[in-house]
N, C-alpha and C positions, 0 to 999 in steps of 0.2 A: 349440067344444073345439079347441085349438091341436094343431097336427101336430108330434109328436116328431121334433126334429133329428137327422139322422144322425150316428153316432158319428165317422165320418171328417172330417165338416164341422167338429165341435167341435175335434176333434185339430188340424186346419190352422189354424183360428182362434187357438187357444191358441199353436200354434207361431209363428203371425206376430207375436202380442203379444210372446212371448219374444225372438224376433229383434229386434224394433224396441227393447225395452228394452236388449239386449245392445249394440246398435249405438249406442245412446245413452251408455251407460255408458262404451263404448271411445273414443267422441268426447270425453267429458268427460276420460277418463283422458288422453288424446293432448294436449289443451288444457292440461290441468295440468302434464304432464310437460313440455311445451315451454316454460311459463311457468317453471317451476321450473329447467330447462335454462339458459334465458335468463338468469334471476337469478344462477345460479352463475357463468356466464361472464363476468357483468358485475363479479364479484368476486375471480375467481381467473385466473391467467395462467401462462403457461409462459416461462421465462427462458432465454437462452443466455448465452454468456460476456460479452457486451457490453451487452447489453439483454433486457427482456422484452417480447414483443408477443403481443395477443390480437385475434382478427378476430371481429366480430361480424355476423351477417346477420339484419336485421329487415326486412320489407316491400321486400325487393330493395336494400336500402343496406348498406354495409359500413363498420364503424366499427372503428378500431384504438386500441389502447392501448399505448403505448411507455413504458419505465421506464429509469431509469439511477440510478448512485449518486451522492451528492454528500457532500461533506465537512461535518461537522457543528461538531465542536469538538475541541480538543485539551486533556486533563485529565492534568497531571502528577501524580505519585505523591507521597506525603506525604514521602517522602525528598527527593525532588527539590525540592519546596516549602519545605523547611527549607534547602537549599543556596542557592536563589535568593533567599529573604528575608533570609540572613545573609552573602551572598557578599562585600559589602564589608569586613566585619568578618573573614571568613576568607581575604581575599585574599593574605594572606603567611603563611598557617599552614594551607595545604591539606592537606599530609601529617600534620602532627601531629593533624588533625582526622579524617582519613580512616583512620588508623590506631589510632584508640582508641574504645572505647565500643560502642555500637549501630551504628556506621558499618562496623565490621569485620564483624561478624555478618550486615548487610545485603550486604556486598560479597561475602561467602562465598555467600550465598544466589543473588545476582545471577550471580556467575560459574558458579556449577554449572549454573544453568537456562540461561546462554547458551550454554556448552559443550555442553550436550545439544541445544539447538535447533540449533546450527550443525552438529553432528554428523549428526543426522538429516537435514538439509536442508531437508525438507518441514515446513511448519506442521502441527503435530500437534493435532487439534481434540477437545474433549470438551464434553459438557454442562455439567460443573461446572470452576470454575477450578483449575489446580494451585496449591498453596499457596504457593509461591515467587514467583508471577505478581504478588503484592502490592506487590512492590518496582518492579514496571514502571510507566511511564506509558502513557497511552492516546491513541489516535487514533479518533474516532467517526465513523461513516458511516451513511447512511440512504439507502433507496431511494425513489425518487419516481417516480410515473406520471402520464403525462397522458392523458386520455380524449378522443379526437378528436369523439365523439359529444357529450359535455356540457361539453367546453371546460374541464374542470375537473382539479386536481391532487390526488392523494391519496398521503399517506406510508405507505410498507410498514414492512419490517422493518429494525431498526437494529442495527448490529454495532460493536464496538470491537475494534480491533488493538493488539497490545502494542507498546512501542518501548522501547528502553533509556532509563533516566533520566539527565538531564543533573545529574550530581554530580561532584566533585572537580575534575580537570584536563581533564574532558570526553574523556577517552580510558581506556585498560585501568586500572582502578584497582589492580591489583596490579603495575603498572609504575611506575617513576620513584620512588616512595617506597619507603623501607627495608623489607625483608622481615620478616615476622612469624614467631615460632616456631610449631612444629607444633601447640601447643595452641590457637592462634588461628585459624590458616589452614592446612588440609591441604596438606601440601607438594606434593601432586600439581596444586595448582591453579596452581603458579608454573611449570609445565612450558608453555612456549611465551610467558610473560610477559617478552617482549623489547620493546626500545624501540619498535618499529614494529608492536607487536602490534595486531591487529584482532579480537581476541576479544570486545571490548565492542559490537561493531556487531551489531545485530539487523535484518538485511534484511527487508522485506516479504515475501519468498518463504519466510522461516524463521519468521515471526513468528505466534503462534498468534491466532485469532479468536475471540470469543465473542458468542452472541446477548445485545444488550443489553436491548431491550424490544420484543417484537413490537407491532405497531399494534394498539389497540384496535379499529379500525374495519375493518381487513380483515387476514386471515392469509394471506400470499401464498403461503407454502410451511412445512410443519411444520419444527420446530426439527431433528429429527433428519434429515429429508431434507435440509434446507439444509445442515447440516454435513457430510452424507456428500458431497453435490454439490460444496461449494466445497473440501472436502478433498482433492479429486482434482485440484484445478487450482493451479498454482504462483503464478501473477500473477492476484490476485484481482481482480474486475471493479470494485471500488470505487478501483483504483488507476489506472484510465484517464483519469477525467474528474471533476473535483471541483465545476464550476461550477454555478450555481443553474439549474434548468431552465424554460424558458418555451414558449409554444405555437409559436414559429418556430424552435426549436432542432432541428437535424438531428443526430440522436445517431449517432456513430460506431459501425461494427461491428468489434469486436475481431478478427473473422476477417482484417480488412484491416490492423489494427495492427501495429507494430512494435517490437522491443525494442532501443533506442538507448542506447549509451554515449556520454558526452563526458567524455574524460578530458584535463583541464587541468591540465598539468605532468605528462606522460605517461611521459617519458625513454623508454628502448626496452621492447620487451616484456619481456625479461629471460628468455630460454630457459633458461639455465644457471646461473642464480642462486637464492637462497633466496627463495622466494615471498614472505616478509614484506617484501621491500624493492622489491616491484613494485606496480604499480597495475592496468594494464590486465591484466595475466595473471592477477593476484587476482581480479577481477570475472570474468574469461572462465572460469576454472577452477571457480568456486564455481558459476556459473551452469549450467556445462556439467554438473556433477554432478547436476544436476536437470532434465537433458534440455532445458536451454534455449539458445539459441545467440542471438548478438546479430546483428541484421539491418544494423546500422550502428554502426561505431566511429570517432568522430571524435577523434583525439589532437592535442593541440597541445604542443609542447615548444620552449621557447626555445634551449635547448643545442643546438648544431649536431651532428647525428648522423651517422654514416657511413650513407648511404643504403642502400648493398646490405648492410650487418649488420643494419640496423633493419629490412628487408622479409625477410631470409632467417630471421629469428628467429621469424617468424609461423607459427602453425599453418596447414596446408591450409586449414581451414574460416574462418580469419580473414581470410586474403589477400584475397579477393574484396569483402569488406565494410569493410575498413581504409583510412581516409584520415588520411595524416599531414600536419599542417601544420606545419613546421619552423620555427617562429617565434613569438616570444613573443604573448601576448594582449593586446589593447589595450581601453581603455575605449570608444572610437569608432571608427568606420570598418569596414572588411570583416574586420578582424582581431579584432573583438568577437566572441566565441562566440556570444552570443545573436543575432546578426545570422544566423549559419547555422542556429541553433536554430529560430529563427522561419521559416526558409524550408523545413526539412525535416521538422520535427515537426508532428504533429497530435494533437489531444486524445485520440483513441483508442491512441496510442502509449504505452508505458512507457518514459519517459525517465529515466536515471541520470546525474548530474552530479556528478564529483568535481574539486574546485577546490585545487590546492597548487602555486602557481607561484613561491613564496618571494619575492614582490615585493609587499609590503603595501600600499601605495597602490592598485595595480592590483586586487588582490585585493579589498580593502574595497570599491572602487567597484563592481565586479562584483556582489558579493553585494547590495550596497544598490539595484542596478538590479533584482536579483530580487525583493528584499523590496517594492520601490516602483512595479513596473510588472505589472499583472496580465496583460498579453499575454506576459511572460516567466514569471512564476510558475505560471501556469496549465497550462504544458506540463511542468514538472518534477515528477517524482514522488518521487525520493529524491536529496538532496544530502548531498555529504560534504565536508567543508571544515575544514582546518587553519588555525584562526584563531590566528595569532601574538600573543601578548599578554604585558604586562609580569607576570611572576608569579616570585617566587624560585626555584621549582622547576625551570624551565625556560630560567633564564639561560644555563646552559652549552650550550644547544642553539640559542636563538633569539638574533638581534640585537635590541637593545631597541627593541620598537615602542611606539607611543604609548598604546594601548588598555589598560585594566585587565581583569582576568579577569571583572569584572561585566557588560563589554560583549558577552564571548561570551555568558553566559546570556541576555542581553536580546535579543541578535540569534539566537540558535539558538530561543529561545522564539518568537518574533515569526514565525519561518518555519515552525515547527510549527503555530502559530495559523492560517496560510495554507493548510495541508493538505498541505504538503512534510514527507515523512520525513527530519528533518535529523539529521545524524550528525557527530560529532567524527572527522576524520582524523588519523591519527597522524603 
């Protein structure tokens, strides 16, 4: 006959079993949590202004994922395509075309939206497109990441940013041509429609962007969070570097990047004159309004300036970053502006170039160098160029140059296809 086990022994045994089971469950939970955590870390990352980085620790090894933005393509609006496809036919009837039919309606939509964006200054983002944005063309950018553990690339989110369409004379469409009556164009839209108007220019720091197509393989950041994050930054990260990423690429840090302006044909700063007649000052004031200051300003001017006057016109915050080269640009040699550009600019810098030196042969040669040399065009983010062409509406202002207007469309489109935000300068 078996002896009955004491009650306290049974309780101890059961307690021990319970503790063992609990320990096993906790261990399984820890392993599962660690596994899930590692999986999440391999698909999500945190991004700063210039790149996104994630670090992973597994079995004592650290792996890194680096991301950057690269240019995908340029997509013209339907309105721009119509002008591009028919520009040879429209060569000598730009104004008669621009001031009739649907072109008038689109011009009104375009200028209303541009004036709004230039006034607010910062790019205003929304989940859905603004109705007037259909008249704008688009620059597409995609985020690409490199995982040092797998040695593999993966594409992340894609965005497109608006840019003014190439239409008419590639300048403010409410200038040059005859004014229309109030039944077609609101009179207020003609306020500021002067010969040198820059109202048609949509700078990247004012251009709205939208999510194009989040990656089906990985969502790096929610659409709402993405828009919230980048609406707070004026110079967006896809404006720093557009080259394809490879395993050996050293990604620049935007915190070390500079805001650089090359003003080719700068004249004087223009302290006490109408801002529409200036260039360096126009850029300075536009960017300063958004709390952005240039780190370097390189100004080329062929006309001999009074040095004392030229330097006294500069604001105090411009004086230490300003370099005046009071000689004309050349196609070769040290006075070729791209010689200096390649010496001082880096991929993580935001570089703006304005070219208007009123010497057709040199201007065209310099632009061709940009278009044909990746070492040059990969450093330029925004380019402004007054391309003098043979067109009836501009004969009173330009000496007869050899190129037809169609060459402007071809040239500007090519540069946009290279990832440069190309604009017509008045």
